[in-house]
N, C-alpha and C positions, 0 to 999 in steps of 0.2 A: 539735625536741625540746621537750617541755613543761617548765615550771618544776619540777613535781613529779618528773618523770623525772630531770632534771638533779640535783636535790637528793638524790634517792635514790642516784645514782651517786657524788656527792661524799661523802656520808656513808658509803657502802660502802667507798670508797677510803680514807677516814680510819680506818675500823675494821679494814681488812685486816691491818695489822701486829699488832694485838691478837689477832686470830683466829689468825694464824700462831704467835704466842707461846703461845696456848692449846693449839694442836696440839702444840707442843714440850713443854709442861708435862704433857700427857696421857701422855707416855712415861716420866715419873718412876716411877710404880708398877711398871711392867714392868722398869725398870732396877734398882730396889731388889730386886725378887723374884729377878731373874737373878743379881745379886751375892750374895744370900744363898744361893741354891741352889748356886752355884759356889764358895762360901766365900771370896769376895774381900772380906773384912771390912775390909782395909786401904784398899781403894778406897772402900768405903761410908763410912768415917770420915774420908776426906780430901776436903774441899770441891772442890779443883781436880781431883783424879782422878775424883771422882764426876761433876763437870760434863762432863769429857771422855767418860766412859762414857755418860752420859745423852745428850749431843749426838750422839755416834757412833751410838747406837741410833736416835735421831730422824732424823738425816740419812741413815741407811741407807734409811729409808722415804721421806723428803721429797726427797732429792737427785735421784733419777731423774725425779721430777715437775718439779722446778725445771729440770733439764736439758732436758726435753721442751719446756718453754715458751721456753727461751732459745735453742734450736738454730736457730730461725727467724732469729735475728740473728747468732749465732756462725758458722754455716757460711758465709753470704755474706761476713762480715767476713774470714774466713781465705781466701776466694777473691778478695779485692780488690774486692768489690762494695758498698762503702759510700761515702757522701759527705756530710759534715756531719751525721753521725748517722743518715742515711737509707739504707735498703737500696735499691740500684738494680739494674736488670736486667742490665747489662753491666759488666765490670770497669773500674774507673777507675784501677787501680794493680795492682802485683803482689800475689799471694797468698803464703802461707807457703811456704818452700822451704829446702833445705839443712840446716844445723845450727840446731836450735831449742832454746830453754829454755822449759819449762813451769813457771811459778811456782805452788806450792801444788797439787801433783798429787793430794793426798788419796788416796782409795781408787781413783782412776782413772776417775771418771765421764766425763772428757773425753778419755781416751787415744785413742779411736777417731778423733778429728778429725784426727790426724796420719797416719792410714792413707792410702795412695796411691789408695784407691778413690775419693777425692774429686778425683782428676785426671780422672775421667770428665766427659763433657759435661753441662752443666746442663740443667735442664728446658726452658730456652728454646732449646736447640740451640746455644748459644754455648760456645766452649771456656773452661774456667776459666782464670783467670790463675795458678793454682797450678802449681808445678813439684814435682819429686820431693823429699820430705823424706828426708834421708840419716841424720840423727842427732837424737835428742831426749834432752835431759837433764831428767828430771822431778824437780824439787826438792821433797822431802818429808821433813823431819826427824823426823816422827812415825812411828816404826818399827811401831807398832800398825796402821798403814794399809797396810803393805807387802804383806801376804798378799793382800788383795783387789786391790791395785794390780797385783801380778804376774799375777793372774787376768785382769784386764782387758787387760793387755799381751798375754797369750797369746791371748785372744779376738779381739783386733784384728790378730793376726799380726805383731806388732812386736817380737818377742823379740830380733832382731838389730839393731834400730834404737833402741829405747827403753831408756835406762839410768836406773835409780833413783839419785838423789843423796840420800843419807840424812843430809844436814847442812843447816844454814841458808844463806841467801844469802851471809853473811859468810865462809863457809868453802869456797866453790866452787873457789877457787884454791889450796887447802891440802891436798896429798896426805896429810899426816900425819893428817888428820881422817877421810878416807874412801878412801884408797888410790888416788885418781885426782885429776885436776884439769881445770878448764876454763880455757883461756887467755884472757886479756883481749883484747878486740877480735877474737874468733874466731867470733862467733855471728852468723848471718844474721837470725834472728828470735827475738823473745821473745813469749810468749803468756801473758797473765794474764786469767783468767776468774773473776769473782766470788771473788777470793781476797785482794786487797789490803786489804780491809776488816779483815782479821784478822792481818796480819803484824806482828811486833814492830818497834819502832824504824823505822817506815815510811819516813821521809824519808832516814835513813841507808842503809837497805837498797835503796831505789829508786835512789839515787845510785850505790851499789855495783854493782848489776846493770846499770845503764846502761853501765858501763865494759866490759862483755863484748860489746856490740854492735860490729860492724864499722862503718866509715864507709859509709853507705848502707843499713845494717841497719834493720830495722823492728820496732817494738813494737806488737803488736795487743792492744787493750784492750777488754774488756767488763766493767765494774765498776759497782756501785751507789755513789753518791756523795752528798755534801751537797746538800741542796735549795737552789738559788740563784735559782730563777725567781720565787719568791713569799716575802716575808718572813714572812707568817703561817704558811706551811707549814714554813719553816725553823725557826721557834720551836717549832712543834708537833713537828717531827722531833726536835729537841733534847730535848723532853720524853719522847717515846717512847724515845729512846736511854738514858734513865735506867734503863730496864728491859730493853731489847732485848739487850744483851750477856750478861746473866745467863741468858737463854733460848736464845741462839743461839751458844753456844760462844765468847764474847768478840768476836763481830762488832760493828764500830762503824759506825753509820749516818752519822755527820756528818763523815767525812774529806773534805777538799778534794783528792781524789786527782788531779783534772784539773790543778789548780794545781801540786801537788807534782811531777807528771811534767814539766810545762813547765819547772820550775826545776832539774831534775837535771843539765842540761848543754845545750849548743847542739843545736838540731834544724834540719835542712834543710827539713823540712816537717811541719806538724801538720794533720791532718784528722780532727777528733773533734767530737762533738756529742751532745746528748741525743736519743734516738730520738724522731722526730717524732710518733709515735702515743701518747706518754705525756702525760696531761693535766696541767694546772697544779697539781692537788691530789695529785699522786703523792708519797707519803711516802717511798718508796724509789726515787728516780729513778736512772737509769743514764747512763753515758757509753759511747760506742761509736766506735771509730775506730782510726787508725794514726798513730804518731809515727815519722818517718823521720830517722835520725841524719845 
């Protein structure tokens, strides 16, 4: 690779977050117009409500594209085909199974990953390490997302498997808040995909949900995290993060999620890493892998 080609790739990578924020900002006029037409003046005049409406419109467009790019990592992850952040051909451990919790279900972009269609043989002809998913608790306290979430549940054929939990992590065990409960140490698998960047009180909530895993239960993680490979990129990421949350619905770029997860409680095994194909100048780096209790 020539110097100029490499320089172009580095500069493009450094500019990518600003381009993404620009795309988000381009949805402001449409959001304003829609709110005026539907006479939602209270939303228009409330900064927090307006940001939710604006980000909801933007993510309705951007979310499917983000999912399309992430599936190449997420599907192998849930099949047990990762090692040290790298996708491998054959399973190195078990995939998701049994009773699962999905953190931050949103409007349901990832609901179909729990479908048992993924029990089929992989393209390599090897059996997936996945077993049958019998129950999914989709944690999504934002009730504005529930209509689309139910639609995605129906499209995936999971009406009898997937239950929407309309409260935050702190209330999973409180039937007075949502009419049901999840018992501590009753869950086989937790799945978090690009959601821990935005949860409130992250360290407290991560410790809380850890308590729902059985001994031997697994937490499957694909999240973007703080840049730790290069100090220059880490400083640049912190600068970008001064603006990023305002354009991306409160999403935080610089959370040390990998460290926080290590500290929530004892783990029997940790197999996580940054995807090997991410370059040193990645401003929004990821972590990929499994924590086993």
